[in-house]
C-alpha positions in Angstrom: -15.5 -10.3 -47.8 -13.3 -9.3 -45.0 -12.1 -12.0 -42.7 -13.9 -12.1 -39.3 -12.1 -10.5 -36.4 -10.3 -12.9 -34.1 -12.1 -12.9 -30.7 -10.0 -11.9 -27.7 -10.5 -14.4 -24.8 -10.1 -13.4 -21.2 -7.9 -15.6 -19.0 -9.8 -18.4 -17.3 -10.3 -18.4 -13.6 -10.4 -21.4 -11.3 -13.5 -22.9 -9.9 -13.0 -21.3 -6.5 -12.8 -17.8 -8.0 -15.8 -18.4 -10.2 -17.8 -19.5 -7.1 -16.6 -16.5 -5.1 -17.5 -14.1 -8.0 -21.1 -15.4 -7.9 -21.4 -14.1 -4.4 -20.8 -10.5 -5.6 -24.3 -9.7 -6.7 -24.5 -5.9 -6.5 -22.7 -3.1 -8.3 -22.1 -1.1 -5.1 -21.9 -2.1 -1.4 -21.9 -0.3 1.9 -18.8 -0.9 4.0 -20.2 -3.3 6.5 -21.6 -5.6 3.9 -18.5 -5.3 1.6 -16.1 -6.3 4.4 -18.2 -9.3 5.4 -18.4 -10.3 1.7 -14.6 -9.9 1.4 -14.0 -12.6 4.0 -16.5 -14.9 2.3 -15.0 -14.5 -1.2 -11.4 -15.3 -0.3 -10.5 -18.1 -2.7 -7.1 -19.2 -1.3 -6.0 -21.8 1.3 -3.6 -19.4 2.9 -4.4 -16.3 5.0 -4.9 -13.9 2.1 -4.2 -10.2 2.3 -7.0 -7.7 2.0 -6.4 -5.0 -0.6 -8.1 -1.6 -1.3 -7.8 0.1 -4.7 -8.6 3.8 -5.2 -9.2 5.4 -8.6 -8.5 9.0 -8.0 -9.2 12.1 -10.2 -5.6 13.3 -10.2 -3.3 14.7 -12.9 -0.1 13.1 -11.9 1.8 15.3 -14.4 1.3 18.0 -11.8 3.9 17.7 -9.1 1.6 18.6 -6.3 -0.9 15.9 -7.3 1.6 13.0 -6.9 0.3 12.0 -3.5 2.8 10.3 -1.2 2.0 10.1 2.4 1.6 7.5 5.2 -1.0 6.1 7.5 -0.8 4.1 10.8 -3.3 1.3 10.6 -4.8 0.7 14.1 -4.6 -3.1 13.7 -1.6 -3.4 11.5 -1.4 -5.2 8.1 -0.8 -8.7 9.5 2.5 -8.7 7.6 6.0 -8.7 9.1 7.4 -5.6 7.6 11.1 -5.9 6.8 12.8 -2.6 7.5 16.4 -1.5 6.7 17.9 1.7 8.1 20.5 3.9 6.5 22.1 5.3 9.6 25.6 6.2 10.9 27.8 3.6 12.5 27.0 5.0 16.0 23.2 4.4 15.5 23.3 0.8 14.1 22.6 -0.8 17.5 19.7 1.5 18.2 18.1 0.9 14.8 18.3 -2.9 15.1 16.9 -2.7 18.7 13.9 -0.8 17.2 13.3 -3.6 14.7 15.4 -3.0 11.7 16.6 -6.2 10.0 19.7 -4.5 8.7 21.3 -1.1 9.5 24.2 1.0 8.5 24.9 2.8 5.3 28.1 1.5 3.7 27.2 -2.2 4.4 23.7 -1.7 3.0 24.9 0.0 -0.1 27.4 -2.8 -0.8 24.7 -5.4 -0.5 22.3 -3.5 -2.7 24.9 -3.0 -5.4 25.3 -6.8 -5.4 21.6 -7.2 -6.1 20.1 -7.6 -2.6 16.7 -6.1 -2.2 15.0 -8.4 0.3 13.2 -5.8 2.3 9.9 -3.9 2.3 10.8 -0.4 3.5 14.0 1.7 3.7 14.4 4.6 6.1 17.3 7.0 6.4 18.5 9.8 8.7 18.9 13.1 6.8 22.7 13.1 7.1 23.0 9.7 5.3 21.0 10.7 2.2 24.0 12.1 0.4 25.6 8.7 0.5 22.7 6.9 -1.3 23.6 8.3 -4.7 25.2 5.0 -5.8 21.9 3.0 -5.3 19.3 5.8 -5.7 18.3 4.6 -9.2 18.0 0.9 -8.0 15.9 1.9 -5.0 13.8 4.3 -7.0 12.9 1.7 -9.6 11.7 -0.6 -6.8 9.9 2.3 -5.0 12.2 1.8 -2.0 14.0 5.1 -2.0 13.6 6.9 1.4 11.6 10.1 1.0 10.7 12.9 3.4 7.1 13.0 2.2 6.6 9.4 3.2 8.2 10.0 6.5 11.1 7.7 5.8 13.8 10.3 5.9 13.9 11.4 9.6 16.2 11.9 12.5 13.6 10.0 14.6 14.5 6.7 12.9 13.9 4.5 15.9 10.4 5.8 16.4 9.6 5.4 12.7 11.0 1.8 12.6 8.7 0.9 15.5 5.7 2.5 13.8 6.4 0.6 10.6 6.7 -2.7 12.4 3.3 -2.0 14.1 1.4 -1.2 10.9 2.4 2.2 9.4 2.0 2.0 5.6 3.0 4.3 2.7 0.4 5.5 0.3 1.7 6.5 -3.1 -0.3 7.0 -6.3 0.9 5.4 -9.6 1.2 7.4 -12.9 -2.5 6.9 -13.6 -3.7 8.3 -10.3 -4.5 4.9 -8.8 -3.6 3.9 -5.3 -3.3 0.3 -4.0 -2.7 -0.7 -0.4 -3.1 -3.7 1.9 -5.3 -3.1 4.9 -5.1 -6.5 6.8 -5.6 -10.2 6.4 -8.7 -12.3 5.8 -8.3 -13.8 9.3 -8.8 -10.3 10.9 -12.1 -9.6 12.6 -14.5 -7.6 10.5 -14.5 -4.6 12.8 -10.7 -4.5 12.7 -10.6 -4.6 8.9 -13.2 -1.9 8.8 -11.3 0.4 11.1 -8.1 -0.1 9.1 -10.0 0.6 5.9 -11.6 3.8 7.3 -8.2 5.0 8.3 -6.8 4.6 4.8 -9.9 6.3 3.3 -9.6 9.3 5.7 -5.9 9.6 5.0 -6.5 9.7 1.2 -9.2 12.3 1.7 -6.9 14.4 3.9 -4.2 14.2 1.3 -6.4 15.7 -1.5 -4.4 18.3 -3.3 -5.9 21.8 -3.5 -5.4 22.0 -7.2 -7.5 18.9 -8.1 -10.6 19.5 -10.2 -13.7 17.5 -10.6 -14.4 14.3 -8.7 -11.5 13.3 -6.4 -12.4 9.7 -5.4 -13.9 8.1 -8.5 -14.1 4.5 -7.3 -13.2 2.4 -4.3 -12.8 -1.4 -4.6 -11.7 -4.0 -2.0 -10.5 -7.5 -2.7 -8.7 -10.4 -1.2 -5.6 -11.9 -2.8 -6.8 -13.7 -5.9 -10.4 -12.9 -5.0 -13.0 -10.9 -6.9 -13.3 -7.1 -6.6 -16.1 -5.7 -4.4 -17.0 -2.0 -5.2 -18.0 0.3 -2.4 -20.5 3.1 -2.5 -17.9 5.9 -2.5 -20.2 8.6 -1.0 -21.2 6.4 1.9 -17.7 5.2 2.5 -16.4 8.8 2.7 -19.2 9.8 5.1 -18.4 6.8 7.3 -14.7 7.5 7.3 -14.7 11.2 8.2 
């Protein structure tokens, strides 16, 4: 007789998560109820981030289906975004005045080559891109390389820095066609979380590639950091976000 298969056990969750999970009693929720439940199911002592996860019907092997765009959240993310700017020496002062934590090209490249990557977003003026070859692989692996599609390669660097500090976020699908973004903090008012979420959904809808076939937005789930997932009714969420 063949030996019995060894069972695969899922990782155990803490008591707070288990209690929060019990509050999720339906397969699909409308946006108002989902956002209210999101705040109730936060299982951390700190002010957790609110995350949205899209499962999109994309073939990322097709270049035009690798979505990469940006959205300005009306109420920000609640996170202090650390921005660095690859700009000429004559623009360093302006970049820092706009909110960049570090600015310049040579000085930034030297720090990055030594292993420094303590920032969230990098922007660059077009004339500085040629100098980034030395660190392009490092930045690319960390998804930090400035890119025109994301609006992070621009001559209007001061304006973009200010927008990033106020809540502009990048949207970029992974190799499986999934997209993950923060849309606020648990401490935000429900109406503000909802407005941020609707902005992200609309942006993803507007970015739909013309070459996609079949269902575009397959599922939409929101969760707090370390909290249980709450699935939204995709059709109703789309209708409410247009």
